[in-house]
N, C-alpha and C positions, 0 to 999 in steps of 0.2 A: 504494500500500500504506500509506503514511503516513496516519494519521488514520482508518484503518479500525478501529473498535472492535468487537471480537467478543464476543458473548454466547454461551456454549457451549450452544446449542439448535439443533435442526434440522440442515440440511445445512451443510457447510463445506468449504473447500479448505485442505489442509495444505501449506505451502510452507516449507521449511527450518525445520521444527519450530515454525512459527507457524500459527495458524488464522485464516482470513479468510472473510468472507461471500462467497458465489459472485459477487454483484454487484460486489464490490471486487477481483475477480480480473481486472484489466484492465491494458493497457499503460500505463506511466507517462507516455508521450508522447501517444499518440493516443486513449487511452481505450477501445480495442477490447477486447471481452471475449475472454479467452484460452482459454476452455473450448473443447475440441476442436482448439485450435491449438498449445497448449504455450506455454512461456515461456522467456525467456533472462534471466539475471542479468548486469547490468553495474553495478558499484559499488553493490551492495545494492539496486538497483531492478529491477523486472521490466519486460520489454519484449516486444513482438511481434518476430518475426524481422527484419522490415524495420528497425525502429528500433534494435534491438540491433546489427545490422550497421553502422548509421550511427555508432555510438559506439565501435566497436572498430577500432583501428588496428593492423594486423598488421605484423610486422617487414618491413623492405625486402626485396623479392623474394618475399614470400609473399602468399597471398590468404586472406580469411576463408572458412572452410568450415563449414557447419552439420553437426553430427554428432548423430544421434538414437540414444539407447540401445536 
């Protein structure tokens, strides 16, 4: 997401009140396009589910569970 300069024309993706180019809507780790997959925020970065899970450490005795709205 960092470095994505958006010009307000054509299609865009709105994430947390910010507009991004569709081609900039990618996982911050692997670069996979997140269209049709959804995204997860970890420390203000967007990730695919796999890489978000790798960055989240649940409290002892708990597991990370993905919840879709």
